[in-house]
VEXVOLO-847946 format. One record per residue (C-alpha): residue number from 1; residue in one letter; z, y, x. Coordinates in Angstrom, 1 decimal, m for minus. Each point is the difference from the previous one (the first is absolute). Example, Ala and Ser with C-alpha at 12.3 -4.5 7.8 and 13.67 -1.06 7.14 Angstrom:
BEGIN
<pt><resi>1</resi><resn>A</resn><up>7.8</up><north>m4.5</north><east>12.3</east></pt>
<pt><resi>2</resi><resn>S</resn><up>m0.7</up><north>3.4</north><east>1.4</east></pt>
end
This chain:
BEGIN
<pt><resi>1</resi><resn>M</resn><up>172.3</up><north>97.7</north><east>19.0</east></pt>
<pt><resi>2</resi><resn>I</resn><up>m2.6</up><north>m0.4</north><east>2.7</east></pt>
<pt><resi>3</resi><resn>Y</resn><up>m3.7</up><north>0.3</north><east>m1.1</east></pt>
<pt><resi>4</resi><resn>S</resn><up>m1.4</up><north>m3.4</north><east>1.1</east></pt>
<pt><resi>5</resi><resn>G</resn><up>m3.5</up><north>0.9</north><east>m0.9</east></pt>
<pt><resi>6</resi><resn>G</resn><up>m0.3</up><north>1.2</north><east>3.6</east></pt>
<pt><resi>7</resi><resn>I</resn><up>0.3</up><north>m3.6</north><east>1.2</east></pt>
<pt><resi>8</resi><resn>M</resn><up>m2.7</up><north>m1.1</north><east>m2.5</east></pt>
<pt><resi>9</resi><resn>D</resn><up>m2.3</up><north>2.8</north><east>1.0</east></pt>
<pt><resi>10</resi><resn>G</resn><up>m0.1</up><north>m1.5</north><east>3.5</east></pt>
<pt><resi>11</resi><resn>L</resn><up>m1.5</up><north>m3.3</north><east>m1.2</east></pt>
<pt><resi>12</resi><resn>D</resn><up>m3.5</up><north>m1.1</north><east>1.0</east></pt>
<pt><resi>13</resi><resn>A</resn><up>m2.6</up><north>1.9</north><east>m2.0</east></pt>
<pt><resi>14</resi><resn>K</resn><up>m3.1</up><north>m1.4</north><east>1.8</east></pt>
<pt><resi>15</resi><resn>Q</resn><up>m0.1</up><north>m3.8</north><east>0.0</east></pt>
<pt><resi>16</resi><resn>K</resn><up>m1.1</up><north>m1.4</north><east>m3.4</east></pt>
<pt><resi>17</resi><resn>L</resn><up>1.8</up><north>m3.2</north><east>m1.1</east></pt>
<pt><resi>18</resi><resn>A</resn><up>m2.1</up><north>m3.1</north><east>m0.4</east></pt>
<pt><resi>19</resi><resn>V</resn><up>0.2</up><north>m3.7</north><east>m1.1</east></pt>
<pt><resi>20</resi><resn>G</resn><up>2.0</up><north>m2.0</north><east>2.5</east></pt>
<pt><resi>21</resi><resn>D</resn><up>1.9</up><north>2.9</north><east>1.6</east></pt>
<pt><resi>22</resi><resn>T</resn><up>3.8</up><north>m0.3</north><east>0.2</east></pt>
<pt><resi>23</resi><resn>V</resn><up>2.2</up><north>3.1</north><east>m0.6</east></pt>
<pt><resi>24</resi><resn>I</resn><up>3.6</up><north>0.7</north><east>0.5</east></pt>
<pt><resi>25</resi><resn>F</resn><up>1.7</up><north>1.3</north><east>m3.3</east></pt>
<pt><resi>26</resi><resn>R</resn><up>3.4</up><north>1.6</north><east>m0.3</east></pt>
<pt><resi>27</resi><resn>V</resn><up>1.9</up><north>2.2</north><east>m2.4</east></pt>
<pt><resi>28</resi><resn>L</resn><up>2.5</up><north>1.9</north><east>2.2</east></pt>
<pt><resi>29</resi><resn>E</resn><up>2.5</up><north>0.4</north><east>m2.9</east></pt>
<pt><resi>30</resi><resn>D</resn><up>0.2</up><north>m3.8</north><east>m0.2</east></pt>
<pt><resi>31</resi><resn>Q</resn><up>1.5</up><north>m0.3</north><east>3.5</east></pt>
<pt><resi>32</resi><resn>E</resn><up>m1.7</up><north>m3.4</north><east>0.3</east></pt>
<pt><resi>33</resi><resn>D</resn><up>m2.2</up><north>m1.2</north><east>2.8</east></pt>
<pt><resi>34</resi><resn>P</resn><up>m3.7</up><north>0.8</north><east>m0.2</east></pt>
<pt><resi>35</resi><resn>K</resn><up>m2.1</up><north>m2.7</north><east>m1.6</east></pt>
<pt><resi>36</resi><resn>A</resn><up>m3.4</up><north>m1.2</north><east>1.3</east></pt>
<pt><resi>37</resi><resn>L</resn><up>m2.5</up><north>m0.3</north><east>m2.9</east></pt>
<pt><resi>38</resi><resn>A</resn><up>m3.5</up><north>m1.4</north><east>0.3</east></pt>
<pt><resi>39</resi><resn>I</resn><up>m2.9</up><north>1.4</north><east>m2.0</east></pt>
<pt><resi>40</resi><resn>T</resn><up>m1.4</up><north>m2.8</north><east>m2.2</east></pt>
<pt><resi>41</resi><resn>D</resn><up>m3.7</up><north>m1.0</north><east>m0.4</east></pt>
<pt><resi>42</resi><resn>A</resn><up>0.0</up><north>2.1</north><east>m3.2</east></pt>
<pt><resi>43</resi><resn>G</resn><up>1.0</up><north>3.1</north><east>2.0</east></pt>
<pt><resi>44</resi><resn>E</resn><up>3.6</up><north>0.1</north><east>m1.3</east></pt>
<pt><resi>45</resi><resn>L</resn><up>3.5</up><north>0.2</north><east>1.4</east></pt>
<pt><resi>46</resi><resn>D</resn><up>3.0</up><north>m1.8</north><east>m1.7</east></pt>
<pt><resi>47</resi><resn>V</resn><up>2.4</up><north>3.0</north><east>0.2</east></pt>
<pt><resi>48</resi><resn>P</resn><up>3.7</up><north>m0.7</north><east>m0.8</east></pt>
<pt><resi>49</resi><resn>E</resn><up>1.0</up><north>1.5</north><east>m3.3</east></pt>
<pt><resi>50</resi><resn>L</resn><up>m3.6</up><north>0.8</north><east>m1.0</east></pt>
<pt><resi>51</resi><resn>G</resn><up>m2.0</up><north>m3.3</north><east>0.4</east></pt>
<pt><resi>52</resi><resn>L</resn><up>m3.7</up><north>0.0</north><east>0.9</east></pt>
<pt><resi>53</resi><resn>V</resn><up>m1.4</up><north>3.4</north><east>0.9</east></pt>
<pt><resi>54</resi><resn>K</resn><up>m3.7</up><north>0.7</north><east>0.9</east></pt>
<pt><resi>55</resi><resn>V</resn><up>0.0</up><north>1.4</north><east>3.6</east></pt>
<pt><resi>56</resi><resn>T</resn><up>m3.4</up><north>m0.5</north><east>1.6</east></pt>
<pt><resi>57</resi><resn>G</resn><up>m1.8</up><north>3.2</north><east>1.1</east></pt>
<pt><resi>58</resi><resn>K</resn><up>3.3</up><north>2.0</north><east>0.0</east></pt>
<pt><resi>59</resi><resn>T</resn><up>1.8</up><north>1.3</north><east>3.1</east></pt>
<pt><resi>60</resi><resn>C</resn><up>3.7</up><north>m0.8</north><east>0.7</east></pt>
<pt><resi>61</resi><resn>K</resn><up>0.8</up><north>3.6</north><east>m0.9</east></pt>
<pt><resi>62</resi><resn>E</resn><up>m1.9</up><north>m0.1</north><east>m3.3</east></pt>
<pt><resi>63</resi><resn>L</resn><up>1.6</up><north>m3.3</north><east>m0.9</east></pt>
<pt><resi>64</resi><resn>A</resn><up>3.5</up><north>1.1</north><east>0.9</east></pt>
<pt><resi>65</resi><resn>F</resn><up>m0.2</up><north>3.1</north><east>m2.3</east></pt>
<pt><resi>66</resi><resn>E</resn><up>m1.5</up><north>m2.2</north><east>m2.8</east></pt>
<pt><resi>67</resi><resn>L</resn><up>2.8</up><north>m2.6</north><east>0.3</east></pt>
<pt><resi>68</resi><resn>K</resn><up>2.7</up><north>2.8</north><east>0.2</east></pt>
<pt><resi>69</resi><resn>E</resn><up>m1.2</up><north>1.4</north><east>m3.3</east></pt>
<pt><resi>70</resi><resn>R</resn><up>m0.1</up><north>m3.4</north><east>m1.7</east></pt>
<pt><resi>71</resi><resn>L</resn><up>3.4</up><north>m1.1</north><east>1.4</east></pt>
<pt><resi>72</resi><resn>E</resn><up>1.6</up><north>3.3</north><east>m1.1</east></pt>
<pt><resi>73</resi><resn>Q</resn><up>m1.3</up><north>m0.7</north><east>m3.6</east></pt>
<pt><resi>74</resi><resn>T</resn><up>1.5</up><north>m3.5</north><east>0.0</east></pt>
<pt><resi>75</resi><resn>T</resn><up>2.7</up><north>m0.8</north><east>2.5</east></pt>
<pt><resi>76</resi><resn>Y</resn><up>1.1</up><north>3.0</north><east>2.1</east></pt>
<pt><resi>77</resi><resn>Y</resn><up>1.2</up><north>3.5</north><east>m0.7</east></pt>
<pt><resi>78</resi><resn>H</resn><up>m1.3</up><north>0.9</north><east>3.5</east></pt>
<pt><resi>79</resi><resn>A</resn><up>m2.1</up><north>m2.2</north><east>2.2</east></pt>
<pt><resi>80</resi><resn>T</resn><up>m1.2</up><north>0.6</north><east>3.6</east></pt>
<pt><resi>81</resi><resn>V</resn><up>m2.8</up><north>m2.6</north><east>0.5</east></pt>
<pt><resi>82</resi><resn>I</resn><up>m1.1</up><north>m1.0</north><east>3.4</east></pt>
<pt><resi>83</resi><resn>V</resn><up>m3.3</up><north>m1.9</north><east>0.4</east></pt>
<pt><resi>84</resi><resn>G</resn><up>m1.4</up><north>m0.8</north><east>3.4</east></pt>
<pt><resi>85</resi><resn>I</resn><up>m2.7</up><north>m2.3</north><east>1.3</east></pt>
<pt><resi>86</resi><resn>Q</resn><up>1.4</up><north>m3.1</north><east>1.8</east></pt>
<pt><resi>87</resi><resn>S</resn><up>m3.3</up><north>m1.7</north><east>0.6</east></pt>
<pt><resi>88</resi><resn>L</resn><up>m3.6</up><north>0.6</north><east>m1.0</east></pt>
<pt><resi>89</resi><resn>N</resn><up>m2.2</up><north>m3.0</north><east>m0.9</east></pt>
<pt><resi>90</resi><resn>K</resn><up>m2.8</up><north>0.1</north><east>2.5</east></pt>
<pt><resi>91</resi><resn>T</resn><up>m2.0</up><north>m2.8</north><east>m1.7</east></pt>
<pt><resi>92</resi><resn>I</resn><up>m0.2</up><north>1.3</north><east>m3.5</east></pt>
<pt><resi>93</resi><resn>S</resn><up>m1.5</up><north>3.4</north><east>m0.6</east></pt>
<pt><resi>94</resi><resn>G</resn><up>0.4</up><north>0.3</north><east>m3.7</east></pt>
<pt><resi>95</resi><resn>R</resn><up>m3.7</up><north>0.9</north><east>0.0</east></pt>
<pt><resi>96</resi><resn>R</resn><up>m2.4</up><north>m2.2</north><east>m2.0</east></pt>
<pt><resi>97</resi><resn>V</resn><up>m3.7</up><north>m0.4</north><east>m0.8</east></pt>
<pt><resi>98</resi><resn>Y</resn><up>m1.2</up><north>m2.0</north><east>m2.9</east></pt>
<pt><resi>99</resi><resn>L</resn><up>m2.8</up><north>m2.5</north><east>0.0</east></pt>
<pt><resi>100</resi><resn>A</resn><up>m1.9</up><north>m1.2</north><east>m3.1</east></pt>
<pt><resi>101</resi><resn>G</resn><up>m3.2</up><north>m1.9</north><east>m0.8</east></pt>
<pt><resi>102</resi><resn>Q</resn><up>m1.6</up><north>m2.6</north><east>2.3</east></pt>
<pt><resi>103</resi><resn>V</resn><up>2.6</up><north>m0.5</north><east>2.6</east></pt>
<pt><resi>104</resi><resn>R</resn><up>2.0</up><north>m3.2</north><east>0.6</east></pt>
<pt><resi>105</resi><resn>T</resn><up>3.4</up><north>1.7</north><east>m0.7</east></pt>
<pt><resi>106</resi><resn>A</resn><up>m0.1</up><north>3.0</north><east>m2.2</east></pt>
<pt><resi>107</resi><resn>G</resn><up>3.0</up><north>2.3</north><east>m0.5</east></pt>
<pt><resi>108</resi><resn>P</resn><up>2.1</up><north>2.4</north><east>2.1</east></pt>
<pt><resi>109</resi><resn>Q</resn><up>m0.1</up><north>m0.2</north><east>3.8</east></pt>
<pt><resi>110</resi><resn>E</resn><up>2.6</up><north>1.6</north><east>2.3</east></pt>
<pt><resi>111</resi><resn>I</resn><up>m1.4</up><north>2.3</north><east>2.7</east></pt>
<pt><resi>112</resi><resn>P</resn><up>2.2</up><north>m0.8</north><east>3.1</east></pt>
<pt><resi>113</resi><resn>A</resn><up>2.0</up><north>2.9</north><east>1.3</east></pt>
<pt><resi>114</resi><resn>G</resn><up>m1.7</up><north>1.9</north><east>2.8</east></pt>
<pt><resi>115</resi><resn>E</resn><up>m3.4</up><north>m1.6</north><east>m0.5</east></pt>
<pt><resi>116</resi><resn>T</resn><up>m3.3</up><north>1.4</north><east>m1.3</east></pt>
<pt><resi>117</resi><resn>W</resn><up>m1.7</up><north>m2.4</north><east>m2.4</east></pt>
<pt><resi>118</resi><resn>T</resn><up>m3.6</up><north>0.0</north><east>m1.0</east></pt>
<pt><resi>119</resi><resn>V</resn><up>m1.8</up><north>m1.4</north><east>m3.0</east></pt>
<pt><resi>120</resi><resn>S</resn><up>m1.3</up><north>m3.0</north><east>1.9</east></pt>
<pt><resi>121</resi><resn>R</resn><up>3.4</up><north>m0.7</north><east>1.5</east></pt>
<pt><resi>122</resi><resn>A</resn><up>1.6</up><north>0.1</north><east>m3.5</east></pt>
<pt><resi>123</resi><resn>I</resn><up>m2.7</up><north>m2.4</north><east>m1.3</east></pt>
<pt><resi>124</resi><resn>M</resn><up>0.8</up><north>m2.4</north><east>2.9</east></pt>
<pt><resi>125</resi><resn>G</resn><up>3.7</up><north>0.3</north><east>m0.8</east></pt>
<pt><resi>126</resi><resn>A</resn><up>m0.9</up><north>m1.1</north><east>m3.6</east></pt>
<pt><resi>127</resi><resn>G</resn><up>m1.5</up><north>m3.2</north><east>1.4</east></pt>
<pt><resi>128</resi><resn>G</resn><up>m3.6</up><north>1.4</north><east>0.0</east></pt>
<pt><resi>129</resi><resn>F</resn><up>m2.7</up><north>m0.1</north><east>m2.6</east></pt>
<pt><resi>130</resi><resn>T</resn><up>m0.6</up><north>m2.6</north><east>m2.7</east></pt>
<pt><resi>131</resi><resn>D</resn><up>m3.4</up><north>m1.7</north><east>m0.1</east></pt>
<pt><resi>132</resi><resn>Y</resn><up>m1.3</up><north>2.4</north><east>m2.6</east></pt>
<pt><resi>133</resi><resn>A</resn><up>1.0</up><north>3.3</north><east>1.6</east></pt>
<pt><resi>134</resi><resn>D</resn><up>m2.5</up><north>2.8</north><east>0.4</east></pt>
<pt><resi>135</resi><resn>K</resn><up>0.9</up><north>1.0</north><east>3.6</east></pt>
<pt><resi>136</resi><resn>K</resn><up>m2.4</up><north>2.9</north><east>0.0</east></pt>
<pt><resi>137</resi><resn>Q</resn><up>1.5</up><north>1.9</north><east>m3.0</east></pt>
<pt><resi>138</resi><resn>V</resn><up>3.8</up><north>0.0</north><east>0.8</east></pt>
<pt><resi>139</resi><resn>R</resn><up>1.7</up><north>2.9</north><east>m1.7</east></pt>
<pt><resi>140</resi><resn>L</resn><up>2.9</up><north>2.0</north><east>1.3</east></pt>
<pt><resi>141</resi><resn>V</resn><up>1.6</up><north>2.1</north><east>m2.7</east></pt>
<pt><resi>142</resi><resn>R</resn><up>2.3</up><north>2.7</north><east>1.3</east></pt>
<pt><resi>143</resi><resn>G</resn><up>2.2</up><north>1.7</north><east>m2.6</east></pt>
<pt><resi>144</resi><resn>R</resn><up>0.7</up><north>3.7</north><east>0.4</east></pt>
<pt><resi>145</resi><resn>G</resn><up>3.1</up><north>0.2</north><east>m2.4</east></pt>
<pt><resi>146</resi><resn>N</resn><up>1.2</up><north>3.1</north><east>m1.7</east></pt>
<pt><resi>147</resi><resn>G</resn><up>m2.7</up><north>m0.4</north><east>m2.7</east></pt>
<pt><resi>148</resi><resn>K</resn><up>m2.8</up><north>0.4</north><east>2.5</east></pt>
<pt><resi>149</resi><resn>P</resn><up>m2.8</up><north>m2.6</north><east>0.0</east></pt>
<pt><resi>150</resi><resn>G</resn><up>m0.1</up><north>m2.5</north><east>2.8</east></pt>
<pt><resi>151</resi><resn>R</resn><up>m3.0</up><north>m0.8</north><east>2.3</east></pt>
<pt><resi>152</resi><resn>T</resn><up>m1.9</up><north>m3.3</north><east>0.2</east></pt>
<pt><resi>153</resi><resn>F</resn><up>m1.6</up><north>m1.1</north><east>3.3</east></pt>
<pt><resi>154</resi><resn>V</resn><up>m2.6</up><north>m2.9</north><east>0.1</east></pt>
<pt><resi>155</resi><resn>I</resn><up>0.3</up><north>m2.0</north><east>3.2</east></pt>
<pt><resi>156</resi><resn>N</resn><up>m2.4</up><north>m2.6</north><east>1.4</east></pt>
<pt><resi>157</resi><resn>I</resn><up>2.4</up><north>m2.5</north><east>1.5</east></pt>
<pt><resi>158</resi><resn>A</resn><up>m2.9</up><north>m2.4</north><east>0.9</east></pt>
<pt><resi>159</resi><resn>D</resn><up>m1.3</up><north>2.6</north><east>2.5</east></pt>
<pt><resi>160</resi><resn>I</resn><up>3.4</up><north>0.5</north><east>1.5</east></pt>
<pt><resi>161</resi><resn>W</resn><up>0.7</up><north>m3.7</north><east>0.4</east></pt>
<pt><resi>162</resi><resn>Q</resn><up>m3.5</up><north>m1.3</north><east>0.8</east></pt>
<pt><resi>163</resi><resn>K</resn><up>m1.5</up><north>2.9</north><east>1.9</east></pt>
<pt><resi>164</resi><resn>G</resn><up>3.2</up><north>1.3</north><east>1.6</east></pt>
<pt><resi>165</resi><resn>Q</resn><up>m0.4</up><north>3.5</north><east>m1.6</east></pt>
<pt><resi>166</resi><resn>T</resn><up>3.8</up><north>0.7</north><east>0.2</east></pt>
<pt><resi>167</resi><resn>E</resn><up>m0.6</up><north>3.7</north><east>m0.3</east></pt>
<pt><resi>168</resi><resn>K</resn><up>m0.8</up><north>m0.6</north><east>m3.7</east></pt>
<pt><resi>169</resi><resn>D</resn><up>3.4</up><north>m1.6</north><east>m0.6</east></pt>
<pt><resi>170</resi><resn>V</resn><up>2.2</up><north>2.5</north><east>m2.0</east></pt>
<pt><resi>171</resi><resn>S</resn><up>3.7</up><north>0.4</north><east>0.7</east></pt>
<pt><resi>172</resi><resn>V</resn><up>2.2</up><north>m0.7</north><east>m3.1</east></pt>
<pt><resi>173</resi><resn>E</resn><up>2.7</up><north>2.2</north><east>m1.3</east></pt>
<pt><resi>174</resi><resn>P</resn><up>3.1</up><north>m1.1</north><east>m1.9</east></pt>
<pt><resi>175</resi><resn>E</resn><up>m0.7</up><north>m0.7</north><east>m3.7</east></pt>
<pt><resi>176</resi><resn>D</resn><up>m3.8</up><north>m0.4</north><east>0.6</east></pt>
<pt><resi>177</resi><resn>L</resn><up>m1.8</up><north>m2.6</north><east>m2.1</east></pt>
<pt><resi>178</resi><resn>I</resn><up>m2.6</up><north>m2.3</north><east>1.6</east></pt>
<pt><resi>179</resi><resn>Y</resn><up>m2.3</up><north>m1.7</north><east>m2.6</east></pt>
<pt><resi>180</resi><resn>V</resn><up>m2.4</up><north>m2.7</north><east>1.0</east></pt>
<pt><resi>181</resi><resn>P</resn><up>m2.7</up><north>m0.5</north><east>m2.7</east></pt>
<pt><resi>182</resi><resn>A</resn><up>m1.8</up><north>m3.3</north><east>m0.7</east></pt>
<pt><resi>183</resi><resn>R</resn><up>m3.6</up><north>m0.3</north><east>1.1</east></pt>
<pt><resi>184</resi><resn>A</resn><up>m2.5</up><north>0.5</north><east>m2.8</east></pt>
<pt><resi>185</resi><resn>V</resn><up>m1.8</up><north>m3.2</north><east>0.9</east></pt>
<pt><resi>186</resi><resn>N</resn><up>2.0</up><north>m3.0</north><east>1.1</east></pt>
<pt><resi>187</resi><resn>F</resn><up>m2.0</up><north>m2.6</north><east>1.9</east></pt>
end
C-alpha cells in the first residue's frame, strides 16, 4: 500500500480559512470528482459523511488531517483527504469588532479584508452616536486572552472629528470592544 500521507503533507499550511472562502474537498479512495464547498457565515463546512465541521482559522493541511481522522472513525478504513482553496472571500475578513452603548447600531461589525479600521471609523459604520453619547469618553477594550487582563483606552472622538486630530484615532484589532457611554448630564 502506498503511504498517501505524503500527498496530504503537501497541502497549504499557511493560508487560514475564513467565512465565505470556497474549498475543494476530495477523498481519493472515493474515486469521485472533487466537491466545491463554501464556508458558511458560522465558519463551518458541510462535509459529506460528517455534516457541519468548524473550519475557520485552520489551514487546508490542518483541516485535511482532522477530517481524515474523523472519517476513519466513521466511514473509511483509510482516507486520503485533499482540501485546497478554490477562492478566497475578499470582502469578508472573519475579523470583527463589537460596539456597545450609545451608538445607533450596537453589535458586531466586520472589519473588511485588507483594511485598517479605527475607532472613529467603526463608530461611523455603526451609524454614529446617539443623542446622549459621551463622545469624549469612548472606551476601547482590548482583550489579551490566555488569562491575561486586557487593556482599556479612553479616546476623545469629539477632538478627532471636530478638531481633525486624526493622530489620536486608535486602530482597532479583531475582537476589540468599543463602548460609548452616556453623558452624565443630558441637555
